[in-house]
C-alpha positions as CSV (number, residue, x, y, z in Angstrom):
1,M,-38.2,-92.9,39.5
2,A,-37.0,-88.9,38.9
3,K,-39.6,-86.6,38.6
4,A,-40.3,-85.3,35.0
5,P,-39.5,-81.0,35.3
6,L,-42.5,-79.2,35.7
7,D,-43.7,-77.5,32.2
8,V,-43.9,-74.0,34.1
9,D,-44.2,-70.7,31.8
10,V,-41.7,-68.4,34.0
11,T,-42.6,-65.3,32.1
12,Q,-46.1,-65.3,33.9
13,I,-44.7,-65.4,37.5
14,A,-42.2,-62.6,36.4
15,A,-45.5,-60.7,35.9
16,V,-46.2,-60.9,39.4
17,D,-42.4,-61.0,41.0
18,A,-39.9,-60.5,38.5
19,A,-36.9,-61.3,41.3
20,R,-38.6,-65.0,41.9
21,A,-38.9,-65.3,38.5
22,A,-35.3,-64.5,37.8
23,R,-33.9,-66.4,40.6
24,L,-35.6,-69.1,39.3
25,L,-34.9,-69.5,35.7
26,S,-31.0,-69.1,37.1
27,E,-31.6,-72.1,38.7
28,V,-32.8,-73.8,35.5
29,R,-30.5,-72.3,33.3
30,S,-27.2,-73.5,36.0
31,A,-28.5,-76.9,35.8
32,A,-29.2,-77.1,32.1
33,L,-26.0,-76.2,31.3
34,A,-24.2,-78.5,33.5
35,G,-26.0,-81.0,31.9
36,Q,-28.3,-81.9,34.9
37,R,-32.2,-82.5,35.2
38,T,-34.3,-79.2,36.2
39,Q,-37.2,-78.9,38.4
40,V,-38.5,-76.5,36.0
41,A,-38.1,-77.2,32.4
42,P,-36.9,-74.3,30.4
43,R,-39.6,-72.9,27.6
44,P,-39.7,-74.9,24.6
45,V,-38.3,-72.1,22.4
46,I,-35.3,-71.6,24.7
47,G,-34.6,-75.1,25.6
48,Q,-34.0,-75.6,21.7
49,S,-32.4,-72.4,21.2
50,W,-30.0,-73.2,24.4
51,E,-29.2,-76.7,22.1
52,R,-28.2,-74.9,19.4
53,V,-25.6,-72.7,21.0
54,L,-24.1,-75.4,23.2
55,R,-23.5,-76.7,19.8
56,T,-21.7,-73.2,18.5
57,G,-19.1,-73.6,21.7
58,I,-19.8,-70.1,22.3
59,D,-18.9,-69.8,26.4
60,P,-21.8,-69.2,28.4
61,D,-19.8,-67.2,31.2
62,H,-18.2,-64.8,29.0
63,G,-19.6,-64.8,25.9
64,L,-17.8,-63.1,22.7
65,N,-17.8,-59.8,21.8
66,S,-18.5,-59.4,18.1
67,R,-16.6,-56.9,16.4
68,L,-18.4,-53.7,15.7
69,L,-19.3,-52.7,11.7
70,P,-17.3,-49.1,10.8
71,R,-19.7,-46.3,10.9
72,E,-19.7,-46.4,7.2
73,E,-21.1,-50.2,6.8
74,V,-23.5,-49.2,9.0
75,E,-24.5,-46.6,7.2
76,R,-24.3,-48.2,4.0
77,R,-26.4,-50.9,5.4
78,R,-29.3,-48.2,6.7
79,E,-29.7,-47.3,2.9
80,A,-29.7,-50.9,1.9
81,S,-32.4,-52.1,4.5
82,P,-36.0,-51.7,3.0
83,L,-36.3,-51.4,7.0
84,R,-35.3,-47.9,6.7
85,H,-39.0,-47.1,5.3
86,V,-40.8,-48.4,8.4
87,L,-38.8,-46.4,10.7
88,P,-41.6,-43.7,11.5
89,V,-44.2,-47.0,11.7
90,L,-42.0,-48.3,14.4
91,R,-41.3,-45.1,16.1
92,E,-44.4,-44.5,16.5
93,G,-45.6,-48.0,17.8
94,L,-43.0,-48.6,20.1
95,L,-40.6,-45.5,21.1
96,S,-43.3,-43.3,22.7
97,V,-44.2,-46.3,25.5
98,A,-40.6,-48.0,25.8
99,D,-39.3,-44.5,26.6
100,V,-41.3,-44.5,30.0
101,A,-41.3,-48.1,30.5
102,Q,-37.0,-47.7,30.3
103,H,-36.7,-49.6,27.6
104,I,-35.3,-49.0,24.2
105,M,-36.2,-50.2,20.6
106,V,-33.3,-52.1,18.3
107,V,-33.7,-52.5,14.6
108,A,-31.7,-55.1,13.1
109,D,-31.0,-56.4,9.7
110,A,-31.1,-60.1,8.2
111,D,-27.4,-60.6,9.1
112,G,-28.6,-59.9,13.1
113,R,-26.4,-56.6,12.6
114,V,-27.8,-53.7,15.0
115,L,-28.5,-50.8,12.7
116,W,-30.7,-48.1,14.4
117,R,-31.3,-47.9,18.1
118,E,-33.0,-45.7,19.9
119,G,-35.0,-45.0,23.6
120,H,-34.5,-44.3,27.2
121,P,-30.9,-42.5,27.6
122,S,-29.9,-44.7,31.1
123,V,-31.0,-47.8,28.8
124,L,-28.8,-47.1,26.1
125,R,-25.7,-46.5,28.3
126,K,-26.4,-50.1,29.5
127,A,-26.7,-51.9,26.8
128,D,-23.1,-50.4,25.3
129,G,-22.0,-52.2,28.6
130,L,-23.6,-55.2,26.9
131,G,-22.1,-55.0,23.7
132,F,-25.3,-54.0,22.6
133,E,-24.1,-50.8,20.2
134,L,-24.9,-49.5,16.8
135,G,-23.1,-52.4,14.2
136,A,-22.7,-55.5,16.8
137,D,-23.4,-58.6,15.4
138,W,-26.8,-60.4,17.7
139,R,-27.0,-63.5,15.8
140,E,-28.2,-66.4,18.0
141,D,-25.0,-68.6,16.6
142,V,-22.6,-65.4,17.7
143,V,-24.0,-63.8,21.5
144,G,-26.4,-66.9,22.6
145,T,-30.1,-66.6,23.1
146,N,-31.2,-63.1,22.6
147,G,-34.1,-60.9,21.3
148,V,-32.7,-60.6,18.2
149,G,-30.6,-63.7,16.9
150,T,-33.4,-66.2,18.3
151,P,-36.4,-64.7,16.3
152,A,-34.9,-64.5,13.3
153,V,-33.8,-68.4,13.7
154,V,-37.3,-69.2,14.6
155,R,-39.0,-66.7,12.6
156,R,-41.7,-65.9,15.0
157,P,-41.7,-63.1,18.1
158,V,-39.8,-64.3,21.1
159,Q,-39.3,-62.7,24.6
160,V,-35.9,-63.6,26.5
161,F,-36.1,-63.3,29.9
162,A,-33.0,-62.5,32.7
163,S,-31.2,-66.0,33.0
164,E,-33.0,-67.1,29.7
165,H,-30.4,-65.5,27.9
166,F,-27.3,-67.5,27.3
167,V,-24.7,-65.6,28.3
168,R,-24.7,-64.9,31.7
169,S,-24.0,-61.0,31.1
170,H,-27.1,-60.8,29.9
171,T,-29.1,-62.3,32.6
172,T,-30.2,-58.6,34.0
173,W,-31.8,-57.9,30.5
174,T,-34.9,-58.4,28.8
175,C,-35.5,-58.5,24.9
176,T,-38.4,-59.1,23.2
177,G,-38.3,-59.3,19.4
178,A,-40.6,-60.1,16.4
179,P,-38.7,-60.5,12.7
180,V,-40.3,-58.3,10.2
181,T,-40.3,-59.8,6.9
182,D,-40.6,-59.1,3.2
183,P,-44.4,-59.2,2.4
184,R,-43.9,-60.1,-1.1
185,D,-41.7,-63.1,-0.6
186,G,-41.3,-64.2,3.2
187,R,-38.0,-63.1,3.2
188,L,-36.4,-62.1,6.0
189,L,-35.5,-58.1,6.1
190,G,-34.8,-58.0,10.2
191,V,-35.7,-58.0,13.6
192,V,-37.4,-55.4,15.6
193,D,-36.8,-55.8,19.5
194,V,-37.7,-53.8,22.8
195,S,-35.0,-54.3,25.5
196,G,-34.4,-53.3,29.0
197,P,-33.4,-54.1,32.6
198,L,-35.5,-57.2,33.7
199,E,-37.5,-55.3,36.2
200,T,-39.4,-53.6,33.4
201,M,-40.1,-56.8,31.6
202,H,-44.3,-57.6,31.2
203,P,-45.9,-60.4,29.3
204,A,-47.9,-58.5,26.8
205,T,-44.9,-56.7,25.4
206,L,-44.7,-59.8,23.3
207,A,-47.9,-59.2,21.4
208,W,-47.3,-55.5,21.3
209,V,-44.2,-55.7,19.5
210,D,-45.3,-58.4,17.2
211,S,-48.6,-56.3,16.4
212,V,-46.1,-53.4,15.6
213,A,-43.9,-55.3,13.3
214,K,-47.2,-56.6,11.3
215,L,-48.4,-52.8,11.0
216,A,-44.4,-52.4,9.3
217,E,-45.1,-55.1,6.7
218,A,-48.6,-53.9,6.1
219,R,-46.9,-50.7,5.5
220,L,-43.7,-52.3,3.2
221,R,-46.8,-53.7,1.2
222,E,-48.7,-50.3,0.6
223,L,-45.2,-48.5,-0.4
224,H,-44.6,-51.9,-3.0
225,L,-48.2,-51.4,-4.2
226,S,-48.1,-47.4,-4.9
227,A,-44.6,-47.8,-6.4
228,L,-46.0,-50.4,-8.6
229,E,-48.9,-48.3,-9.9
230,R,-46.3,-45.6,-10.9
231,L,-44.3,-47.7,-13.0
232,R,-47.7,-49.3,-14.5
233,A,-48.1,-45.4,-15.6
234,V,-44.5,-45.3,-17.4
235,A,-45.2,-48.8,-18.9
236,A,-48.6,-48.2,-20.4
237,P,-47.1,-46.4,-23.5
238,V,-44.0,-48.6,-23.9
239,L,-45.6,-52.0,-24.2
240,A,-48.5,-50.3,-26.4
241,R,-46.0,-49.8,-29.4
242,L,-44.3,-53.3,-29.1
243,D,-45.1,-56.3,-30.4
244,G,-44.1,-59.6,-29.1
245,R,-43.7,-60.8,-25.7
246,A,-42.8,-58.0,-23.0
247,A,-43.1,-57.2,-19.5
248,V,-41.9,-54.0,-17.6
249,V,-41.1,-55.0,-13.9
250,D,-39.4,-53.2,-11.1
251,R,-36.1,-53.3,-9.8
252,D,-36.5,-56.6,-8.1
253,G,-38.6,-58.2,-10.7
254,W,-42.1,-57.7,-9.7
255,T,-44.6,-57.1,-12.5
256,A,-46.1,-53.6,-12.9
257,A,-47.6,-54.8,-16.8
258,V,-47.4,-57.4,-19.4
259,A,-47.9,-57.4,-23.4
260,G,-48.5,-60.8,-25.2
261,M,-47.7,-62.9,-22.4
262,P,-49.3,-64.6,-19.3
263,Y,-49.0,-62.5,-16.4
264,T,-47.2,-63.3,-13.4
265,P,-45.9,-61.6,-10.1
266,R,-42.6,-61.4,-10.1
267,I,-39.6,-62.1,-12.9
268,P,-36.7,-62.9,-10.9
269,L,-33.7,-61.1,-12.1
270,P,-30.0,-61.6,-11.7
271,K,-28.5,-60.3,-8.5
272,S,-26.8,-57.6,-10.5
273,V,-29.1,-56.8,-13.2
274,S,-27.2,-54.7,-16.7
275,P,-28.8,-54.1,-20.1
276,G,-28.8,-56.9,-22.7
277,R,-29.4,-60.1,-23.6
278,R,-30.0,-62.5,-20.7
279,W,-31.3,-65.9,-20.1
280,L,-34.4,-65.6,-17.3
281,P,-35.8,-68.9,-15.7
282,A,-39.3,-67.3,-16.3
283,V,-38.9,-66.0,-19.7
284,G,-36.4,-67.7,-21.2
285,L,-33.5,-65.7,-23.4
286,C,-34.7,-61.6,-23.6
287,S,-33.3,-58.5,-23.4
288,L,-33.1,-56.2,-20.8
289,E,-33.5,-52.2,-21.0
290,P,-33.9,-50.2,-18.1
291,L,-36.8,-47.8,-17.1
292,A,-37.6,-44.7,-14.6
293,G,-37.8,-47.4,-11.4
294,G,-37.5,-50.6,-13.4
295,W,-36.9,-52.5,-16.1
296,L,-38.2,-53.1,-20.1
297,V,-37.9,-57.1,-20.4
298,R,-38.2,-58.2,-24.0
299,A,-38.6,-61.9,-25.0
300,D,-36.7,-63.9,-27.9
301,E,-38.1,-66.6,-29.1
302,E,-38.8,-69.6,-26.7
303,V,-36.0,-71.1,-26.0
304,A,-36.8,-74.2,-24.8
305,V,-34.7,-75.7,-21.8
306,H,-31.8,-78.5,-22.9
307,G,-28.6,-80.2,-22.3
308,D,-27.7,-80.8,-18.7
309,A,-28.6,-79.2,-15.9
310,R,-27.2,-78.6,-12.0
311,I,-29.4,-77.8,-9.4
312,V,-27.8,-76.8,-6.2
313,L,-30.0,-76.5,-2.9
314,D,-27.9,-74.8,-0.1
315,L,-29.6,-75.1,3.3
316,T,-26.5,-74.7,4.9
317,R,-27.2,-71.2,6.4
318,A,-29.3,-70.6,9.6
319,R,-31.5,-67.8,7.8
320,R,-30.7,-67.7,4.5
321,W,-31.5,-71.1,1.7
322,S,-30.4,-70.9,-1.8
323,V,-31.7,-72.4,-5.1
324,T,-28.7,-72.2,-7.9
325,V,-29.4,-73.3,-11.0
326,S,-26.5,-74.2,-13.8
327,A,-27.4,-74.7,-17.6
328,G,-26.2,-74.0,-21.5
329,A,-27.7,-70.7,-20.9
330,G,-26.3,-69.6,-18.1
331,S,-26.2,-69.5,-13.7
332,W,-28.5,-68.1,-11.8
333,S,-29.6,-68.0,-7.9
334,H,-32.9,-67.3,-6.2
335,E,-33.1,-67.0,-2.3
336,L,-36.0,-69.3,-0.7
337,S,-38.6,-68.3,1.6
338,P,-38.4,-70.9,4.7
339,R,-41.9,-72.7,3.0
340,H,-40.4,-72.8,-0.3
341,A,-36.7,-74.4,1.2
342,E,-39.2,-76.9,2.7
343,L,-40.9,-78.4,0.3
344,L,-37.7,-78.1,-1.9
345,Y,-35.5,-80.2,0.4
346,L,-38.9,-82.7,0.7
347,L,-38.7,-83.1,-3.3
348,A,-34.8,-83.0,-3.1
349,M,-35.2,-86.1,-0.4
350,H,-37.6,-88.0,-3.1
351,P,-36.3,-87.5,-6.7
352,A,-39.0,-89.9,-7.8
353,G,-41.7,-87.3,-7.1
354,R,-44.4,-86.3,-4.5
355,S,-48.0,-85.7,-5.2
356,A,-49.8,-82.6,-3.6
357,A,-51.3,-84.9,-1.1
358,D,-47.6,-86.4,0.1
359,L,-46.5,-82.8,0.4
360,A,-49.2,-81.8,2.0
361,E,-48.9,-84.7,4.7
362,A,-45.3,-84.3,5.0
363,V,-45.5,-80.2,5.8
364,F,-48.7,-80.2,7.6
365,G,-49.4,-83.2,8.4
366,D,-52.5,-83.3,6.7
367,P,-52.9,-84.8,3.1
368,A,-56.1,-82.9,2.6
369,R,-54.0,-79.6,2.3
370,T,-53.4,-79.9,-1.1
371,V,-54.4,-76.5,-2.4
372,T,-52.1,-74.7,-0.2
373,V,-49.3,-77.2,-1.3
374,R,-50.4,-76.6,-5.2
375,A,-50.7,-72.7,-4.6
376,E,-46.8,-72.8,-3.1
377,M,-45.6,-75.1,-6.0
378,S,-47.2,-72.6,-8.6
379,R,-45.0,-69.6,-6.8
380,V,-41.5,-72.2,-6.9
381,R,-42.4,-72.7,-10.4
382,R,-42.4,-68.9,-11.2
383,Y,-38.6,-69.2,-11.0
384,L,-37.2,-72.7,-11.7
385,G,-39.8,-72.7,-14.8
386,A,-39.1,-76.0,-16.7
387,F,-36.5,-77.5,-14.1
388,L,-39.6,-78.2,-11.9
389,E,-42.1,-80.8,-13.4
390,H,-45.2,-82.0,-11.8
391,R,-47.6,-84.4,-11.6
392,P,-45.7,-85.6,-9.2
393,Y,-43.6,-82.8,-8.3
394,R,-40.3,-83.4,-9.1
395,F,-36.9,-82.0,-10.2
396,R,-36.3,-82.1,-13.9
397,E,-35.3,-85.8,-14.7
398,G,-32.0,-86.1,-16.1
399,A,-31.3,-82.6,-14.1
400,E,-28.1,-83.2,-11.4
401,V,-29.4,-82.3,-7.8
402,R,-26.9,-81.2,-5.1
403,L,-28.7,-80.4,-1.3
404,L,-26.0,-79.0,0.6
405,L,-27.3,-80.0,4.3
406,P,-25.4,-78.6,8.0
407,D,-23.2,-80.3,9.3
408,D,-25.7,-80.8,12.4
409,P,-28.8,-82.4,11.7
410,R,-30.8,-80.4,14.2
411,D,-29.6,-77.3,12.7
412,L,-31.6,-78.2,9.4
413,L,-34.4,-75.7,8.8
414,P,-34.5,-74.6,12.4
415,H,-37.6,-72.6,12.2
416,S,-39.9,-75.5,10.4
417,T,-42.2,-77.5,12.2
418,A,-43.0,-79.8,9.4
419,P,-43.3,-83.5,10.4
420,A,-41.0,-84.9,7.7
421,V,-38.4,-82.4,8.2
422,R,-38.2,-82.6,11.5
423,R,-37.9,-86.1,11.5
424,T,-35.4,-86.7,9.1
425,G,-31.6,-86.1,9.2
426,V,-30.5,-88.7,6.6
427,T,-28.6,-87.2,3.4
428,P,-31.0,-88.9,0.3
429,S,-28.6,-90.4,-2.5
430,M,-29.0,-88.3,-5.5
431,P,-29.2,-89.1,-9.1
């Protein structure tokens, strides 16, 4: 009987003998990519990444050089990225140590595009030779397993050492990346990565990079709360002279103040906001008026949701999932966090509905975690409103629900550890 591969964390070996660990990983990589049994199993996060990348058809020996973005597009993305606000935090936490250790710091956006790159000059030149340049696309499905693209897929910190990289030319390199998410809604903003020659690798780098990423998220939260306080000062005199239901929100819909209506943390706005009458799922028919730093939302008379509705849950993309609602009053879309993508997927799979206990068991494997489920579903209802019913939780009766899934079931919500997501691969029959 063939022996099962040994479960060994090669990164621990690398802390003592990087050269030995690199040789061992090279053997593991060669055998795994050839479909042969390996003496040492790749770490689960790496093995699962290799499986995903193999399905993309990327050549492990030659890879694929992604086209660089023009400098003008890099600058445009920098200006649009919330990560620009936390560059001082990232630099202070990473650059001084990275430079001494002959590493570089790389910051990529949610699309895997390298927007900032700083650090040791000689390492920057080596990165150029790997195509690890400003504007490069380092998504996992473009350049294989790496410290930028793989953390973006699994939504957790990942260290990729030597031949844990999928493409051969990257195997002299070590990368440690951590996702940076929007503390307001869990949306992926990008990845911060520390990279360098493999001999400079250390297991503690993973915890170091992750802690700095969390500091950046904390700073983003502080900036958000400060901006809302400033907007609240603008909102107070405006709301004081209005009758009826009204709210003042920032440019992303986060609520600074309300009058005549219950407070809700966010009123989702259309992607392209302009003054005028709009249908907002959390409010109904309303008018939008610009304010310094945000919008005044004035609600019209309550308009009931009626008529035909079409709900499209799109889970086809690796990192960005969305729900789109089309009804008599118009159409709007909302980008989903990983947890909300899981929950709405499970409701689409069961049109008759799921109780809080059912969802808790499906997501956490523990039917007692109903408080967590109810809190998350309350957040979902803030943007789906009357299109989502409860007791049990389900999409509105009579709505046409369409579920868009990846071609390969293994690409469905690759970050998810929910038992019901991991064991399913069957598309439900929709009403």
